[in-house]
N, C-alpha and C positions, 0 to 999 in steps of 0.2 A: 735290331737291338735284342740281345738275349734278355730273358726275363729279369735277371739280376746281374749287377756288376758291382763288385766291391772295390772301392777306390780309396786312396790315401793322399792327403795333402801334406807334404813335408814342410815343416817350418824350421828354418835355420837362423843362425846369427853369424853369417859368413864374415870372414876376416879378409885381409889382403894377402893371405897365404894360400895359394891355389892347392898345394898338396894336402894341407890340413882340411880344407873345405871338401875336397873330393873324398877324402877318407871318411869324413863325417857323413856326407851324402850317401856313400856306399853302405855305411852301417845302418842308417835310417831306412834306406831302401830295403836292405835285408830284413830288418825288423818288421817293416810294413808287410812285406811279402810273406814272412813267417806267420803273420796274423791274418793272412788270407787275401791281401790286396792283389787284384789283377791288373790294376792301372795305378801308377804312382806319379804324382805331379811335384816337381821341384820348384822352389821359388825363383823369382827374378834374381839375377846376379848370384846364383848358387855357388859358382866357382870362385868368385872374387868380388869383394866389396872394396873397391880401390881407394887408396889415399889420394891418388892423382890419376889423370887420364892416361898418362904414359903406361901405367900398369895394365890398363885394358888393351892397349895396342900391343903390349909385349906378349899377351896370351891369346890374341886374336888368331883365328884359324880360317883357312879357306873352307868353304862349305863342302862337307863330305870328307875332309882330311884333317889329321891332327890328333894329338894325344888326348885331348878332352873328349873329342867325338869318339875316339877308339875306346876310351874308358866307358862312355855311356853305352856304346854298342855291346861291350863285354858284360856290363852289369845287367842289361836287359836280357841278354842271352842266358847268362848264368842263373838268373832269377825267373826266367820264363814269364816275364811280365812286360806290359807296355810302360814305357817311361816318357813322360812329357818333361823335357829338360828346360825348365823355366825360361831363362835367357842367358846367352853368352855372346861375347863379341865375335862376329863373323865379318871377314874382310869384305869391303864394298869395292865399287869401281873407283873410289877416291882414296888417295893415300892418307888424307888427313881425317877421314871419318870411317867408322865401322857401323855395321848393323847391330842392333840388339835383337837377337834371333832366338825364337823358341823352336826347339828340335823335338821331333817325335820318333821314337823307336818302337818297333814291334817286338814280340817275344823271342824272335830268332836274332835280334840285334840289327835289323835293317833300319836305316834312317828312311822313314816313309813320308815325311813331310817337314817343312820348315815354314816359319812365319816371321817376317821382319816387322818389328813393332812400328805401327803406323803413327801413333800419337806420342810425341816426345814431350817430356815434362820440363817445361820452361816456366818457372813460377818463383815468386818471392814469398817465402813462408816464415812465420814468426817462430822459428826454432834456432838452435845454435848454428846451423849451417846458413840459413837465411835465403841464399840465392841458389837456385837449381837451374841449370841450363844444359839439358841433355843434347840439344841441337849443336852445342859446341863440339861434341864428340861423336854423336851418332847421326847417321843418315836415315831419314824416315822411309819406311816401306810404303807400299801403295796397293797391296793386294790382300783382301780378306782371304782366310784359308780355312777350309773344313777338311776333315780327314774321315774316310770311311773305315770303321773298325767293326769287328764281329759284334760289338755291343751297341752299334748305332753310329750316327754321324756326330763327330766331335768338332766343335768350333774352337779356334785358337785366338787368344787375346793376351795382352801383357799390361798389367798395372794401370797406368794412366788411361788406357783404353776404356776402363770401367766408366769413365765420365762421358762417354760418347755413345749414346743409345743407338745411333744410326748404324754403327758398326755391328752391334749385336743383332739388330734387326736384319741386316744383310746376311749375317751368319745363319739366322733362322730361315731366311728365304732360300738359302742354299742347302737347307735340310738339317741344320744342327739340332740335336736332341739334348746334348749336354755341352757345356762350354767351360773351358779352363781359363783361369786368370792368375797365373804366376805373378807375384808382385813384390815390391819393396816399398810399400806405403810408409810415408813418414809418420812418426808418432802423432804429430800435430794434426795432419789431415786425416789420419786413421781414426783418431778419437772422434772427430766430427762427422766423418762420412763413410768409413769403411763398411760397416755392417749395413748401413742404409743403401749404399750402392750395390753391394753384393745381393742383398735380398730383392732390391728393385729390378736389377737386370734379370734375375731368375723369374720373378713374377710377371713382368711385362712381356717376357718371351716364352712363358710356360715351359721352362727348361730347367735342367739341373745345372748348378754352377759349382765348380771346384776351385776354390781360391786359396792358393798356397802363398803365404806371405813370409817375408823376413820378420823377425821378432825379437828385438833387444837392442842393446847399445853395442855398436861395432867399434873395432879398434881404430877406425878413421874418425871417430867422434859422432858419427851419424846415429840417430835413434829411429828404429822402425817399430811399427805398431803391433805386429803379430796378429793374433786372433784369426789365424787361418781357419777357414770354415767350408763346409759342404752344405749347400742349400737346395731344397727340393723345389719343384715348379710352383708350389703353393706359397713359397716364401718361408717354409719351416727350416730352421737350422738343424741339420741332422747331427752335426759334430762341430765343435769349436774349441780352439786352444786359447790360452792366455798369451803370455810371452815366453821367451826362451825356446830352445830346440824342442821339437815334439812332432807327433804324428796325429792328424785328424783323420778318422776313418769313418766311412759311411757306405751304405748300399743304395745304388740307383736301381729303381724298379720300373720296368717297362709298363706294367699295369697302371702304376701311379701316373706316369707321364700321359698315357692314353686317356685315362679317366679325366684328368684335369683339362687336357686339350679338347676333349669331347664335350664335357659338361659346361665349360666356359670357353667357347672358341673365339676368344678375343683376337687372335692372330688373323682368323678368317674374316673378322668384322672390320678390319682396318679399311679406311677409305682413302688414305693418302699414301 
């Protein structure tokens, strides 16, 4: 890992209009890079917050092909930056389900990694939507993924994964030094648990966490919590947004990571 890495978490209020969302994402990425970001993380569902599942299937792409992936490659190349593309629908082996997939692009626009969301959000929440059943539309992945970058090893997760510490520990065991968590946390669950989960995952794994969330009321009626944040290995929030579109930017420091992991080596002390 280089001594310092400037990162940005992009917060969006995506609609069900793909073209508009990609235009917004492009503008926010350009802005983040102009402010020095070397790695940019988009939120879950950055390209589409659907009104119904059919819209997701209509924009789903085969891994490595398609207009959305071409867009991401082009933007990464033009901006000479790493892009973690939150999640988008990628075709699976089943006609009736897609993967919720996080894609990673390097500064020359190569797609260097992908992660299919492992934990699907099936819950009954006391908000206007009430019932969430991601498993009706998505097929769960089964492989934790880490990515080697010039800045160190990056672990990939998506949204509901934040509630499963065993996944994060597996990423750390595979060498992760910082982990991304693109999300679309509901307003209700976000108010209760978002900051707590983000800081806990960073502290218990002595790693940096970059959590890019959706944040606002979407045109499908869903309300997401926002408060995208960057957390250091001591649990300190380096940057945090409120709601609406925006960019949270912070600097990851190798020396901070090493000092914390050396002075309080809890990862090495684990017994189970």
